[in-house]
C-alpha positions, 0 to 999 in steps of 0.5 A, spaced: 521 503 504 518 496 504 511 493 505 510 486 507 503 483 506 500 477 509 494 472 507 490 475 513 489 482 510 495 485 514 501 489 512 507 491 515 510 498 512 517 500 514 521 506 512 518 512 509 515 515 502 509 516 499 504 513 504 507 517 510 505 510 514 509 506 518 507 500 522 502 494 522 495 495 518 489 492 515 488 492 508 482 492 503 482 492 496 476 494 492 475 498 485 482 499 484 483 502 490 487 499 496 486 502 503 490 501 509 487 502 516 488 501 523 482 503 528 479 509 525 485 511 521 485 510 514 488 512 507 486 510 500 490 509 494 490 507 487 493 501 485 495 497 479 500 491 477 505 493 472 507 486 471 507 480 476 513 482 480 511 490 481 505 493 485 504 501 483 501 505 489 499 512 487 495 518 489 490 522 485 495 528 485 499 524 481 505 521 486 506 514 485 510 508 489 513 502 485 514 496 489 518 490 487 516 483 489 523 480 492 
């Protein structure tokens, strides 16, 4: 799975994984939550940074995805 974020609050998600999202989405960040949306469809997850090159996206049920900046 890969995620490409741009400076216009857009993200492209490819592959499959925890998020069950594929395609281009808007994203917003507030209160340690990240929301991916397209039209009236949206999914919100917890997020944190483990260090400068890793993003952790997780659910309230305890599932997590570790993304490394390349």
